[in-house]
C-alpha positions in Angstrom: 64.8 71.8 143.5 68.3 71.7 142.9 70.4 74.7 143.8 73.2 75.7 141.6 76.0 77.6 143.1 77.8 80.1 140.8 81.3 81.0 141.7 83.4 83.8 140.5 86.6 82.6 139.0 89.8 84.2 140.1 91.3 86.7 137.7 93.8 85.1 135.4 97.0 86.9 134.4 97.2 87.2 130.7 101.0 87.2 130.8 104.0 89.0 132.2 103.7 92.6 133.4 105.8 94.7 130.9 108.0 97.5 132.0 106.3 100.9 131.2 107.1 104.5 130.7 104.0 106.8 130.9 103.7 110.6 130.4 101.9 112.0 133.6 99.2 113.4 131.2 98.0 110.1 129.6 94.5 108.5 130.1 94.6 104.7 130.3 91.5 102.8 131.3 92.0 100.2 134.1 90.5 97.5 132.0 93.1 98.0 129.3 95.5 95.0 129.1 99.3 95.5 129.0 101.4 92.3 128.7 104.9 91.3 127.4 108.4 91.6 128.4 109.6 94.8 126.4 109.1 98.5 127.2 105.7 100.1 126.5 106.0 103.8 126.2 102.9 106.1 126.0 103.5 109.8 125.4 101.6 112.8 126.6 97.9 113.3 126.3 97.3 109.9 124.6 94.2 107.9 125.5 94.0 104.1 125.8 90.4 102.9 125.9 89.0 100.0 128.0 89.8 96.4 126.7 92.6 97.7 124.3 95.5 95.2 124.4 99.2 96.2 124.1 101.4 93.1 123.9 105.1 93.9 124.0 106.2 90.2 124.0 107.7 90.5 120.4 109.2 94.0 121.0 108.7 97.5 122.4 105.6 99.5 121.8 105.9 103.3 121.4 102.9 105.4 121.3 103.3 109.0 120.3 101.6 112.1 121.7 97.8 112.7 121.4 97.1 109.2 120.1 93.8 107.3 120.6 93.8 103.6 120.9 90.2 102.3 121.0 88.6 99.3 122.7 89.3 95.7 121.6 92.4 96.8 119.6 95.5 94.6 119.5 98.8 96.4 119.2 102.0 94.2 119.1 100.3 91.0 117.8 102.8 88.4 116.8 102.5 87.9 113.0 101.5 84.8 111.1 105.2 83.6 111.1 104.9 83.2 114.9 108.4 84.3 115.5 109.1 86.1 118.6 112.1 88.4 118.0 112.8 92.0 118.9 110.2 93.7 116.8 108.8 97.0 117.7 105.6 98.9 117.0 105.6 102.6 116.7 102.5 104.9 116.6 103.4 108.5 115.5 101.8 111.5 117.1 98.1 112.0 116.5 97.6 108.5 115.3 94.2 106.8 115.9 93.7 102.9 116.1 90.0 102.4 116.0 87.8 99.5 117.5 89.0 95.9 116.9 91.9 97.0 114.7 95.2 94.8 114.8 98.8 95.9 114.3 101.3 93.2 114.2 104.9 93.6 115.7 107.8 93.6 113.3 109.2 97.1 113.3 105.8 98.3 112.2 105.3 102.0 111.9 102.0 104.0 111.7 102.8 107.5 110.7 101.8 110.8 112.3 98.0 111.6 111.9 97.2 108.2 110.4 93.9 106.5 111.2 93.7 102.7 111.3 90.0 102.0 110.8 87.5 99.7 112.5 88.6 96.0 112.2 91.7 96.8 110.0 94.8 94.7 110.1 98.4 96.0 109.6 100.9 93.2 109.0 104.3 92.9 110.6 106.9 95.4 109.2 104.4 97.5 107.3 105.3 101.2 107.2 102.3 103.5 106.9 103.1 107.1 106.0 101.9 110.3 107.7 98.2 111.3 107.6 97.0 108.1 105.9 93.6 106.6 106.3 92.8 102.9 106.4 89.1 102.6 106.0 87.3 99.9 108.0 88.3 96.3 107.5 91.4 97.2 105.3 94.4 94.9 105.4 97.9 96.1 104.8 100.2 93.1 104.1 103.3 92.4 106.1 106.2 94.6 104.9 104.3 97.0 102.6 105.3 100.6 102.6 102.4 103.1 102.2 103.3 106.7 101.1 102.0 109.7 103.0 98.4 110.9 102.6 97.3 107.6 101.1 93.7 106.5 101.6 93.2 102.7 101.4 89.9 101.1 101.0 88.9 97.6 102.2 88.6 96.5 98.5 92.3 97.4 97.8 91.6 100.7 96.0 93.8 103.6 96.9 94.0 107.3 96.3 96.0 110.2 97.5 94.2 112.6 99.9 94.8 116.1 98.5 92.4 118.0 100.8 95.1 119.5 102.9 93.2 119.0 106.2 95.9 117.5 108.4 96.0 120.5 110.8 92.2 120.4 111.1 92.3 116.7 111.9 94.9 117.3 114.6 92.8 120.0 116.2 89.8 117.8 116.0 91.9 114.9 117.7 92.9 117.3 120.4 89.2 118.2 121.2 88.2 114.5 121.2 90.9 113.8 123.8 89.7 116.5 126.0 86.3 114.9 126.1 87.6 111.3 126.6 89.8 112.4 129.4 86.6 113.3 131.2 84.9 110.2 130.3 87.4 107.3 130.9 88.5 106.8 134.5 92.2 106.4 134.5 94.7 104.8 136.7 98.3 104.6 135.2 99.8 103.6 138.6 98.1 100.2 138.1 100.4 99.3 135.3 103.7 100.6 136.8 
């Protein structure tokens, strides 16, 4: 019988450790990955799930208050041009980035109360208005400007959301954050 030895490989750094500015009330999973050379700011009561990646190599990342960034997301991805210049990503208050979504750096703005759906991609320099919804697997091309309250479907169809439920969505987000804060072990000091 041959005996196989399994060894555990040492942890490999995924890149430089970025400067950070965190509110004292954030929840950030220890397995979140923060890399880059520019400032990453996360405002009060925001939640960063396990295995979310924030990469500030291309520019600063600013996450507003009461945002939720789900697992396997990529915020700050370098766009298809591959250029690394000072290009920011900003998430407005109450924004949600769902599982496996990608937001490219390029002075990209996700407006207040906007939801970026599962597996969606927002191109570099896109500006998404307030209270928009990108349904799962939607792609917003680089540089596109989306008006407030727009719903974009993965097949490219669009409509304006006239339900007037922004305040209700924000209250629901606050309740979800209260639950997540109890479920996700947090250690912001790990990233400082």
